[in-house]
Structures are given as C-alpha cells and as structure tokens.
N, C-alpha and C positions, 0 to 999 in steps of 0.2 A: 457571260454575264452574270457577275457572283453577285450573291445578297448577303448583305451581313448575319440573317440568319437561316439561309437557305441549303438545300441539300449539296450546292453549289459552291456554297461558300467551305475555304479552304480550316476553317477556324467552324466546320460542324461540329467535331467531335467533343467541341467545346459547352457547345449552346446546350446541349441537355444539362449538361452539370450545372449552368448561369443560371438555365429557366426555373431546373429545379430549385436552388439554391435560394433565387428569388422568393417562390414560393412557401416556403418554408420558413425565410425569415419574416414574411411578411406576416405570418399568419398569426394573428388576436393569440395572445397567451390566455390561457383556460384561467378561469378564479374561480371556480367551482371551491364549495368546501372541503379542507383536509383535513378534521379534527386531531387523527392520528398520525399525519405528517412529523410535526414536531418529535414526538417520543420515539417515533420509530430512527427520527434522526441522531437522538441522544443514546439509544439502545447501538446503533451500529456502531456510534463512536466511543461508546464504551466499548466494544468489541474487537474492533481494531487497535482501537490506544491501548487496549490489555495488553494483545498478540506484540504490536511495536513494541513496547515496554519492556515487554517478556525477551524480545529479540537484541536489548540493550545488551545480554549476555550474553550471544550468542554472533552477532551480528556479521557483517558480510550478506553474500549473494543470499545463503541459504537459511539463514535467519532472516529476514525481508520475505524470502518467499513460505517459508510457513504463515507468516504473519501476516501476509497480501491473501494467503488461500481463507484464513480464520472471517476475515473482512467482508470477501465474497459469500460466503455459507451465510455470514449474518443478515446479508441480503434479502436472498434466498428467500432465508424461513420467513421472513417480516413480510416478505412479497407473498406467502402464500398463496404460488402459481403452480400448480400440479404442472404443465410444462417447463418450468423452469428445475422441477424437481426430479425429469426426466435426463437434463444434463447439467445435475448439480455439480458432477464431479472433473468437468470439462468449463465449467465456469471458477470452480477453484484454481480449478491447475491452472488459466491462462491468467487469470490473476495475481496468484503466484510466479508466472515466469515477470510480467512488468513490475510488480513492487521491487522481484526478486534484480532481477539483470540491475534494475540499481543503483545495486548494494556494491557496486563496485567503485560507485563514487565515495574518493577521498574527503569527509570534512571535519575534520580534527583540529586543522590549525582554521578553518574555517570557525567553526565556536571560539576559538580563542583571540579571533579578531572581536570578537562581540564584547570580549572583559574587555577590553581597552579602555582609555580614558582623553582621547579628544573623538571629536565629533563624527571625521570623513570618515576616520576608521573605524569605529562602531554599526556606523550605519554602512557602510561597503560589509560587513557581519553580517548581517539582520539579510542585506538583501540579497547576497550569495546565497544565505540560505535558506533566502524565499524563492530564488532561481532553484536551488539542490532538491528542498522540499515540494515544486511544482515538478520538478521531470520525475519524480516516484509518484506522485498521481496522477500525471499525465498517460506513464506508459500503463500505473494499474488499471486506473478505470477506461482507460482504452481499451487497452485488447478485450478484458472485464466485459464493455459495453457491447463489442467488436461478437462475441460469444453471442451475448442475447441478441443480436440482431441478426445472425447466421441462423438461415431455414433452406427449406433444399429449394425454393426457385430462386432464392439471391443468396447463395452460397459465401463464406468468405473463402476468398483463392489463401486460403495457410502460408503454402509454400511461396507462393507468388509475395506475401507481405514481407515473409520472414525473409528472403531473400534481398527485397526492398532498403526494411528496419537495416538488416548486416550493410549492406552498400551505404546508407545514410551516413549512418555510423561510421565509418571509413573515410568517404570523403569528407564530413562536417569536422571530425577530429583530425585530417589532415591540413585542411584551410586553415579553423580556428586556432590547433596548438601549433603544428609546424610551421605553416607560412604567413601567421597574421602575428604568432606571436600571442594570446590573448590567456595569461595567465590568471587562473581563479586564485589555487591555493601553493603557490610552489613552494618549496621542492618539492609537494606532493603530486600523486598522480592527477591528472587535466582527464580523467575518464569523463567526465560531466558533458564534454562537448560530444564525444560519442553519442553518450545516452543522449544527449541533444538532437543530434541528428536523426536517430533511430525517432524519435519525435517526429521532425516534419516528414520523414517519408510516411510515418501512419497515419498522419492527418493527409499528407498527400493521397495516400490512398483511400481515405472515407469520405474525402471533398469526390475524387472517380468516380468510386462507386455510391455514391449518393447514402452513407451510412449515417446523416447526417444526430440521427439522437444518442449514436454510440463517439461521434463530435464531442457533441455535449457537458454527455456525462466525464468524458475525460478531462475538456475544461475544469467542472466544477470543482472534480475527483485534484489534483491537479490545483486549485485555487486554495483550496483546503488543507491540503496537506503541507503548500508554501505561504502560506499564514502558520499553521500548526507551528512548523520548523522555525519561522522567525521567534511570536511569540512564548515559543517554547524556551528556548536563548538568553530571553529577555528575564522571564519566570525564573530560568539558572542562574541567571547573573543575582536578580533582587534576593535568591535564595539562597546564594554563597554568600553576601553580602549579612544576607541577617542574624547568619552563624547557627541557624537552628541545625541539628543532627538526622539528618537525611539526606537521600540519594536525589538533588535535583538533576542532575542528569540522566536519571530517569524518570522525571518530571516532565524535559523538553522528550523525550521519546516519549510517552504518552502525548503530547500533547499534537504532533506531526499526524501519530495515531489516528487520537482524539478528532481534531479537526476533517485531516484527510478522510476520514469514516464518514462524518457530516453532509463531507460532499458530495463523497460517491454516492452515498443514501437520497443524497437531494438530486444530483442529478441520475438515479435513476426512478425514483419513484415522480419525479414530473416532467420524466419523456416517456413519449408511448412507443412499442414496440411489439414483435410481432408474436401471431400465436404459434408455436410449435407443437410437434407429439408430445403426446405425455404418454407414451410410455417407451422405453429405454430397451435396447439392445444389447446385452451385457455384454459383448466383444469391442464396444466401443467406448467402454467407461473401465477396462482392463486397466490397461496401460495409467492411464491420469490418477487413478484409484490406487496402483503400485506406487507413483510418482511420492503422491501425496502422503502416504503411510507410509513407504521403507526407505527411497530412494533418498529424499530431503530428509527424515529423522535421520539417517543414517550418515550424510553429509556434517549433517548437525554435530551428532554426536564424536564423529572422526577427526572434525576441526576444534573440538568444543574441551572436550572431557580427556585432557592431554597430566599425565600425571604429576607434573610441575608447579599447571596452573592449581590444582587440586590439593596437593601437600600445602602449596605458598597461602593457599585460602585456612586450609585448618592451623597452617603454623600461626596465622595471625590472628585469632581469638581465643588458641589456643596451643604453645607454644612445646606442655607437657603432653600435649594426645600419640599416642601413636598415629601419625598421617600418612605414613604406608600404605597399612592396614585399612584404614577407613576408606582411602583411595580406589583401592583395586574394587573394596563391595560399589564404591562411588561408582564406577566404573563399570564393572557386571553386571550391578543393576539395571543402570540406564540400559548398556546393549539388547542385555534380554526382554523387557518393554519392547522395542525395537519389534519382535517378528513377533513378538506375543501379539500384539495388538490390529499389525498387521494382518498376521492370520484371522482374527477374529472380526475385522470389516470383510476380507477377501470369502469367508465364510458365509458369512450373515449376506456381503452383497452379491456374491459370483456363487459361491461351488453349491448352496444350496437350491439355487433356481433350478428346476429342472427343465424351462424354457430358454429360448434365444433372447426372446421377450420378459418383460421384467418390469413391474410400476413399484414407484419408488415414489412412497408416500409420506406426507409430514413426519413423525416420528419418526422414520427412518433417516431423515437428514436433521433432524435436533438430535438425535443420539450422536452422529458423527460428528456434528459441530462442538458437541457440552465433549464430545472423547477426545476428537482432537483439540481443541484448545485446555483439558484436563491436560492431555500428555504434553501441551508444550509449559504448562505450571509444574507438571514434576519433576519435567528436566530441569529449569531455571529455579527449582529449588535443593537441585539435586547438584547443578553446576558449583552453586551459591554455599553450597552443606546449609542453608538453611533449617535441613529437617536433623541437623544436630546442636544447632545454633539460634537464636532470640535477634543474634545483631544487624542480621538483614529486614528491620521491617517491612517496606514495603514487599517484599516478597511475598508477604500474606493478606496483603492489598488486591493480588491477585485472585487472590481466593473468592472473596468478601466480592469483588468484581462479577465474578464467574458465577456464584451462587443470583447476582441483580441479572445477571442476564437471561441466567433461567430462566427465573422467575417473570421477567416483563417478557420477552422475545417473542410470548405464543399469543399475549394480549390483544396486542397490533397492528391491523392490516391498514394500510395506508391505499386512497384512491388516485389511482396512477394520473396524474394529467398531462396535456403536453402545452409546454410554456415556451418551445421555440429557440432560435438563435435572435438575442439582440444583444449584437454588439457593441452598442450606443452605448447602453447601460452598463454593461462590463466595462466598457473603459472610462465611464465618469468610476464604477466601484472600484477600478485597480487604481485610480488616481487615490480615492481614500484610504486606500491601504495602505498605498505609499507612503501616505502624511500621517497616518496608524504609526509606521515603522518608526519614521520619524521622530512623532513623541516617545513614540518608546525609546531610542536613543538618549535623548538630552534627559529623559528620568534614571534610565540606568548610568551615563555620564556622572550623574550628579549625586549616587549614590552611594560613592565607592572610590578609591583611591588604586595602587596599584595590585591585582590582583594575579595570585598565583597563576598557568598554562594561559599569560597573557598574552594575544601574538599582533604588532605592526606591521600590516603590509605593504604602506607606503615610507615605510624607514630607508 
C-alpha cells in the first residue's frame, strides 16, 4: 500500500520539498524595528543606479556585468558581515554573471513602443519593459542569493545549475519563439525567451534544494528592476516632451538600477542567511578577482573604445579639433588603466598575502568597491569625452553619486529579519503595479503627439 506522505509513496522525493515549503510559507513575518533598513535600500539603489546609468555608455553583457558586480559589493558593505567579506569576490562575480547574461536581451524597439500615442501599444511597451527588467533582476538577484546560501554542509552545485539553466534557456527559446511564435520585439532578437528559460530552471533548482531565501531575493530584485524599467521609460517620455536639455535615456537606465538595487537590498536584509567561514583561501578568489578587474573591463574596452565612435563624438562638439590624435590618447589611457588597476588589486589581495588563508576586512571591501565604481566612472568620462568637454552634464552627476555613496555606506547597518514567502500579498502587489503602469500609460499618451523613435507593435 502506498501512503501519500510515506516513504513508500512514488511522490516521496517531493514530500520534503512540499513540507519545507509549507513551513517557510506559514512562518510569521518578523516585524522587528529596523530603522536602518530604508537608508540602506536607498544607498544600494544609488550604487546600482549609478553603475547601470554608466552601463548605458557600453551596453551589452559586459557593461551589465560590471554594474551587477557593483550592486553586490554595495550590499556586502552595508551588511557588515565578516563571513560575507570572505567571499566578496565570488558574490560580486555571480551577481555580475546574472545581471550580465540578460544583457543579450534587445529592448530598443520596446522602448519605442512606449513612445507611441495609443493605449494598447504604449501599455504593451511598458509591460514588456516590466518583463525584461524583471528578467534582469531575477537572474542577478537569484544567483547572488544562491551564493549567499552556499555553505559547506549544503553547497550549491554550480556545475549542475549552469547545465540546467543552459538547457532551460534552449528549451524555452525553441518552444516560445520557434514553435509558438511569441515574438516580443520583431525583427530584433528574441533572446528574452532564453533568459526566461534560465530563470525557470534556476527557480526549479532553488525549490528542489530548498534555497527559499535566495528565491525570495530573486523575486524582490526582479520586481524592483521590472518596475524601474517601465517607470524609467515613462520618465524618459515625459522628459522628452519637456524639451529639457538632458540625457533622459540615462534617466531610464538609472531608474532600472535604482529600483533593482532597492529590491535586491530589501530581499537580502529581510531574509535569513547561513553563517559561513570568516577566512578566505586566496586561491579560491583569484579567478573571480581577475574576471572582475581584468576580463570584464578589457571586454568593455575592446567593444566600446572604437576609433570611429570616439572620433565622431569629438567632432560632434568640436569640429575643428584634432580628433584622431585625441582618440589615440583616450584609447591608450583607458587601456593602460586596466592592467594597472588589476595589478594593484592582485597585489593587495593576493600577492602580498604570505599564507593561503587571508582575512578580508571592511576597509578592504570599501576600498575595492569605491575603486571599482570609480574606475567605471572614469571609463564613462573617457568614452563620452566628458574629460575634455562639458556637453554631457549627467557624467559629472556620477561623481556626485560616488561621493554621496562613499559618505553614507559606512553609516548604516540593517538588522536582518526573516519575512518568509507571502505569495498572496505579492499577487495583490503585482495587480497594483499593473494598474500603476496603466495610469502611467494614460499620462504618457496624453502628454504628446508623435515622437521620434516611436514604434507600433500592432500595426
């Protein structure tokens, strides 16, 4: 005889998942005072928002990866947990991978849908940006959460997870695009479907292995980035209509990073995470450190600092300048900075260490965070030629943000709480967000006529 919850049941492998999920869902959310929670959310939002706005100069996977790593570093600094310092480079790397892989998604035409004049077209555009932003956050926050959950007695099987996510991406892309023909942004790439498949595979892994805190973190990061992308496009449209001389595309990029950072921080600080080792084996973080400081910056340089782009930028604000010579100087300066900064961090964290075990402390992480974000700002100033012209005023706001973050990030330390999973409340909140996007749509279409760059999905 078989028993539904017994060992002889054919469903026994799923019983533990069901029972542990029920326990987690039924846990009463903690309501303890956390007066530092709001400031930490804002600081993380500023950190990832600044990095994501800078990412707009570089785009693609490598730009998103650099920004995603900075978001993780800000949370580690705010948490002030010694065991997280020990794996800070691994945490930054998986966050970079999650945020970066979704950089394959094309959304240029989707932004154009939001610049239309009819409700259905614009609402579709904002909803699809909600979906795309959500995928950014789900993968970025989810992989970050899994690394936070990783411990010796319950390790994350990264090799298995990567294989499952790869297969999930291939299956869902073929099913949704090739078979069902659910095209979001024709004739552009439909890589969103592959990212959706990767997210599904990641969630299934979390559920099977009971990484519910990581699952919760992924959901909140996805929700924040999703709302931030839709709201950012709304702000971009209103900014364009206002005719204020400012880069409102950059405002949209800052918005997805700001709200995505808030969601990532909230999901982190309202969940429980295991205590892990407080010392680092320097051989374990060598590869992540090199990828963060050498590989990603080099790919950004290789893909962004092309001669034609920089020459055209210089001639755009100074037609009589010796653009070719200035371009060479910018290219060489930006290139030389990569091995110089890499060697500095390599020496500080690896070469000068006399033993295999090393203790990374707050000041080490603080220095690396500011240096890594500052380096990204320098790259942005160079690629836009803002070092020789004041025509891109938003570039200097990055420096203002960096100073503010440097001042604020050490002043707050949130108390960790465990608020569990509350699916019914999240469903209600999702409904309110969809209504809010509908209201943004009404306001947007009533504020303008035809705009340059508008696209019609249903014509």
